[in-house]
N, C-alpha and C positions, 0 to 999 in steps of 0.2 A: 579271716574268714568273718571276723568279728564284724569290719566294716561292712562286708557285704550282707551281712545279717541283717543290718540295720539299715540298709536300704531297702531290703525289702520290706520290713515293717515301715516306711515311710510310704511304700507302693500300697499298704495295707490301710495306712492312715488318711492316704486319697479315695478310699474307699473302691481300691480296683482288686475287688477279691479273685481273680482269676489268678492273680500269684500266689495264693494260698496254699494251694495245692504243690506247688514248688517248695515254697518253704517248709511244709509239712514233711515232705520227702528227705530234705536235708538233714531235718531233725533225727528221723527214723533212721539215716543211714551216717548219723553222726558227726557231719560236717559241721554242721553249728555248734559253739562250747556251749556247755550247761551255765544257767544262770541260777541265782537263788528264787526268780520267778518261774523255772522251769514248770513247775504243773499248771501255775496260770497261763502261760505262754502257751503249753499244750492245749488247754480248753478253749483259749481265745481260737488259734488255729480250728481246731474242730468246728467251733462256731463258724469263721468263715466261711468255711464248704458248705455248711449246711445251714447257712443264717436264714434262708428265706421259706427252708420249710420249717425250721424250729418257730419262725415268726409265725407262719400261717398256722401253726400247730396252736398257739397260743391265742392265737384272733381265733379259731376254732371254738377254744375252751371259753373262751369271754362269750362268745355271741352263744352258745348254749346254757351258759349262767342268767341271760338275758332275754332269753327266750320269751315274746310275747309282750312284752313292755316297752316302752317308748326307748330306751337303750338297744334295743335289738338292732343288730348291724344289715345293713340293707346287701343284699345278695345280687348275681345277676337274674336269678329268677325271680326274684321277688320285684327287683327293677321292670322287668319285662311284664309282668303280673301288671304292675300299675300302671306303665305307660299305655296298655290293652283296655284297661278301664277307661283310662283318661280320653282315650281316641273315642271308644265307644260312645262315653260321655258328650262328648263334642257331635258325634253323628246324630245321636237322638236331640240336644238342642236345634241344632242346623234344620234337623227335619221334622220339629214341631212336638217331637215325643217326650213322654215324661222318663225322667233319668231317677235311676236308683240312688238310693242313700251312698251306697258307696262310691257310684259315680260323681253324684254331689261333693263329699267330704274331699277325695282325690283333689277334683278339679278346683277345689278354694285352696288347698295346700300347695300342691304342685303343677307342673305344663311338662311339655314334651317340645324338647328344641332339637330342630334336624340341622345339621352340618355336614358338610362334606358325603352327603347321601347317607347318612347314620342319623339314628335317632338318641338323642339323650334328656334323662329324667331331670328336672330342675326345680328347686325352689322358688315359687312366687315370691317376686321383690316386692317392697312396699312402694317404690318409686322405678318411672322409666329410666332414670338416670344411671340406676344402681346395675352393675354387672349381674347377668344370672348365674348362680351358683350350682354347678353340676352336681350330683349325687354320685359318689361313685362306690363299684360295689365292692365287696369285702376282698372279691381275686384279685384288687388292682391296687389295693392299699400299700403293699410294700414297694412296687415300683415308683408310685407317686410319693411316698414318703423318704424312700431312701436318697431319689431325686433332688428334693427341696431340699434335705439334710447335707446332702453334699455339696449344694450351690451356696449354703447358708455358711458353707468351711467349719461345717460340723457345730455349728449352732444348738442349744440348749430346746427344751421341746417350744419356748413361747414364739422363740426366734424362727422355728421350722413351721410352728401354726400360725403366725403371721403372715408367711410365705403361700401357704395352703390355701386359707380361707378367702384369699383372694379370687380363686377358681373352683375349689371342689369343696364340698363337706366329706370332712374326715373326723370323727371323733377323736377330741382331746387325749384321751384314754388310750386312743391305737399310737400316735405321735409319741406320746410318754413312753409307750412300750417300744417302739424302733428306735428311739433314742439310749434307752437303758440297754440296748442289745449292741447298740453299734460298736463293729469291733474296733474302728478307728479311735472311738473315744474310750473302749477298755484298755487297748494297747496303749493309749496317753496315759492312764492311771496304773497299769500293772509293771509296765516296763519303765515308770519313771521319769518318762520323757518331759521336757520341756513342753508348758503348755504355750511358749510363743509359737511352734508348730503348728497348732489349732488357733490362732489367736481370733477374735473376731471379725479385726479388721484384715483375716488372710494373710499378712504380711510376715515376715520372719525377720530374726535381727538383723540389723544394718540394712532393712528394707528402705526403712526413710528414717532421718533423724530430724530434731527440731533444734535450732539454737537460739537462745536469750538473753539479754544484756540487762542487768539489774542494777541501777543507779544508786551507790552509798557513799554518793559527793558529800550528803549530808551528814555523815557518820563515817568519816574516811578512817582507815588504817594505816597511818603512814603516808604512804605513797601511792598505797591502793585504793583505788576510788570505784571500782566498778567490780561486779562479778559476772563471768561468762557460764554458762548454762547449756549442756549440751545433755540432748534425751532421747535415748532409742524409742522408736514409738509405740513396737513389739514388744518388746520385755518392759519397759519404762525404765531400763537401767540409767543413770545419770554419772555424768561428769563435771564437776566443779570447778573452775580456776577464777583465781582472783586477779585481775588487772588494774595496772597503773592508767592506763588511758585505752579507750577504744578505737586507736588509730589503725588501720587494715595492717599493719605490720605485726602490731601484737597479736591482733584476735587470730590473724591467719596462722601466727605462730603457736599458739595454746591449740586452735584445733589442729593442726599440723601434729601436735605429740599425742592428740588422741586418736587422731586416725592412722597414725603410725602404730599404735597399740593394739585398737581393736579392729580399724580397718573402715575406710570410708563409707558413708550409705551410698546406697542407690540415688536416693532421693534428700538432698540435703533442704530444709525450711528455713529461712530467715527473714529477717523485715527489709526487703528490697527497697522500700519507699527514702532508705538512708543512703546518701551518698557514697559515705564509706564502705557500707555493704557491697555496693556494686563489686568496689575494688576486691574486696574479700572474695566475690563469686569470682572475678576474673583468674585469682591468684589459686582459689581451690580448687578451679575446672583446670588450671593450667598442670596441676599434679597428678589430677584424678580425671581424667575426661569423659569418662562414663559416670562421673558424679554429676546427678541433675540439680542446680540450686534454684529454688522457686521460691516464691514469697510464699509467707504462712497464709492456712486457708479461713482461721475461726480466731480473730483477734481476740472475741470475747474469753474464749477457751484458756487460750494460753494468758491473756491478762490473770486470769485466776491463779494459773498453775504460778506464774510470776509471784504472785501476792502471797499464796501460803509459803512458798520457798523462801520471801523474804520474812515472813513471821517465822517460819523455823529458827533461820537463822538469828533472828532477834532473841528466841526462846532459849537457843544454844549459850548464847552472850550473857545473859542473865542468870542463866543456871551456875553458869561455871565463873562468872563475877569478871570480864575481862571483855578488850574489845578488839580482841586479835580475830577477827572474822576471817582474815587471810588464810588463818591457820584453821580455825573453827570450820569452813567449808568441806574441807576433806573429811571430819569427822560427821558432820552434816549427812556429805556424801553416803559414806558407808551405812549412817542409820537409813538413810531413805534406800539405799539397795539390798536392806537387810532387814526393811519390813514386809509385812504379807499385804498383797495389793488385790483387794477381793474380784475384779475384774478377771486376774491371771489365775487367782486361786495359788500364788507361789510369791515367793519372793523375787524383785528384779534379779538378785543376783544367780537364784537358782534357773530362772527362766533365760538366763544368758548363758550359764556354763554349765546347767545339768545337776548342781548339787550345792549343799549348804557351804561356808565356810569353814575347813577342817578345824581350825583353831580359833576360838570363842574370844573374841574381844572383851576387857575389860575396862569399860568408861572410867571407873572411878580412879584410876592407876596413869591416869596422863601424868607426863612431867611436869612440874610445876612450870618450869622456865619455858615451856611451850607456850603457854598462856599467860607470861608475862606481857604487862601493857606498857607501850612506848612512852616514852617521856613525852608529854603535854598531851596524852589522851584523856578524853573526855571523864574517864571513870577514875583515873588518877589524882590522887587526894593534895591540892596544894596550898597549906599553908601560908598565908599572906603573913608578913610582918606587919606589923600596927603603926599607922601614921605617926610621926612625931609630930609634935606641936609647935607651930611654927613661932608660938611665943616663948616657946621654952629657950631657958639661956644655957649656952655654952658654958659647960665647967672649964 
């Protein structure tokens, strides 16, 4: 029943509120197990079923607060009244009659646009190239904002405002109010669900992954000269693997180990300009036919991420006084997966598994033998014997 419960909540996350009644009934009949957030979930379900009603009540309270001010909201009645004033002003102008001050005022600010045999009130734009912005009555706020919020994959108020202002005039405070009341966003917070389900890109874990190869040839660790990075786009969860070469067999072998553990992504982005990566593509799609291997979309973005990862690796080696980056990459991997990412509001680990690691890792207790440098490493201190003087006589 717990799995069914989460499936219902996922439907709510997608803004399909018609399922809220069924979920509320399951709670009432005791079909859904109790949780630590039972009170919060119950309040959320109540909000789902009465969201439009509660939203409109707060809109009315907001409108009463700003009556007869510039912040007063447009109602259907007010819009109809202003359109009639503008039509009367246009008629007076065409007949050469004197217009009233009210007609002059509204004709400077607004205009009436007709579309599909229906009149709309719009703000006058400064240029003909600008698209007309329709003034929306408060009675239609809920439907328009809810639709824009859903299409933006539960984006924040700024993301929703950008989508709306291209067509409609709706105050930002109204958009902020709806986003704060959105059941999907509240469920994401109250139930401790991963932000990956509402990621700005709209993708989930294993929807898309990226492969990067970093050259460490100038600073080799024994036979290891390359570092493979595989990162999930939605959760930012990263896997690092040291490589001796970048031959297709070795690259495919490491990717296979990762995919057999976490699953292969639906879309895999790689650098297809390299001939050997074309061979990797053939081998990966041979084992996972549904995995689409495509070229990277933004080389500049991935170059910045590659440089940042390279810097972190060097920082780790400096702090630990070792050049064993073939071992250090796993510690860097752990550190990056357990560092909060601002865009997600979570760590990649929690975004992927839904919880933080159960046991805390103590960085200062790494066994010394794991970080011991190989013979001949740059950091090893090699004392050279003093050269003998050729003129010195043998005793």
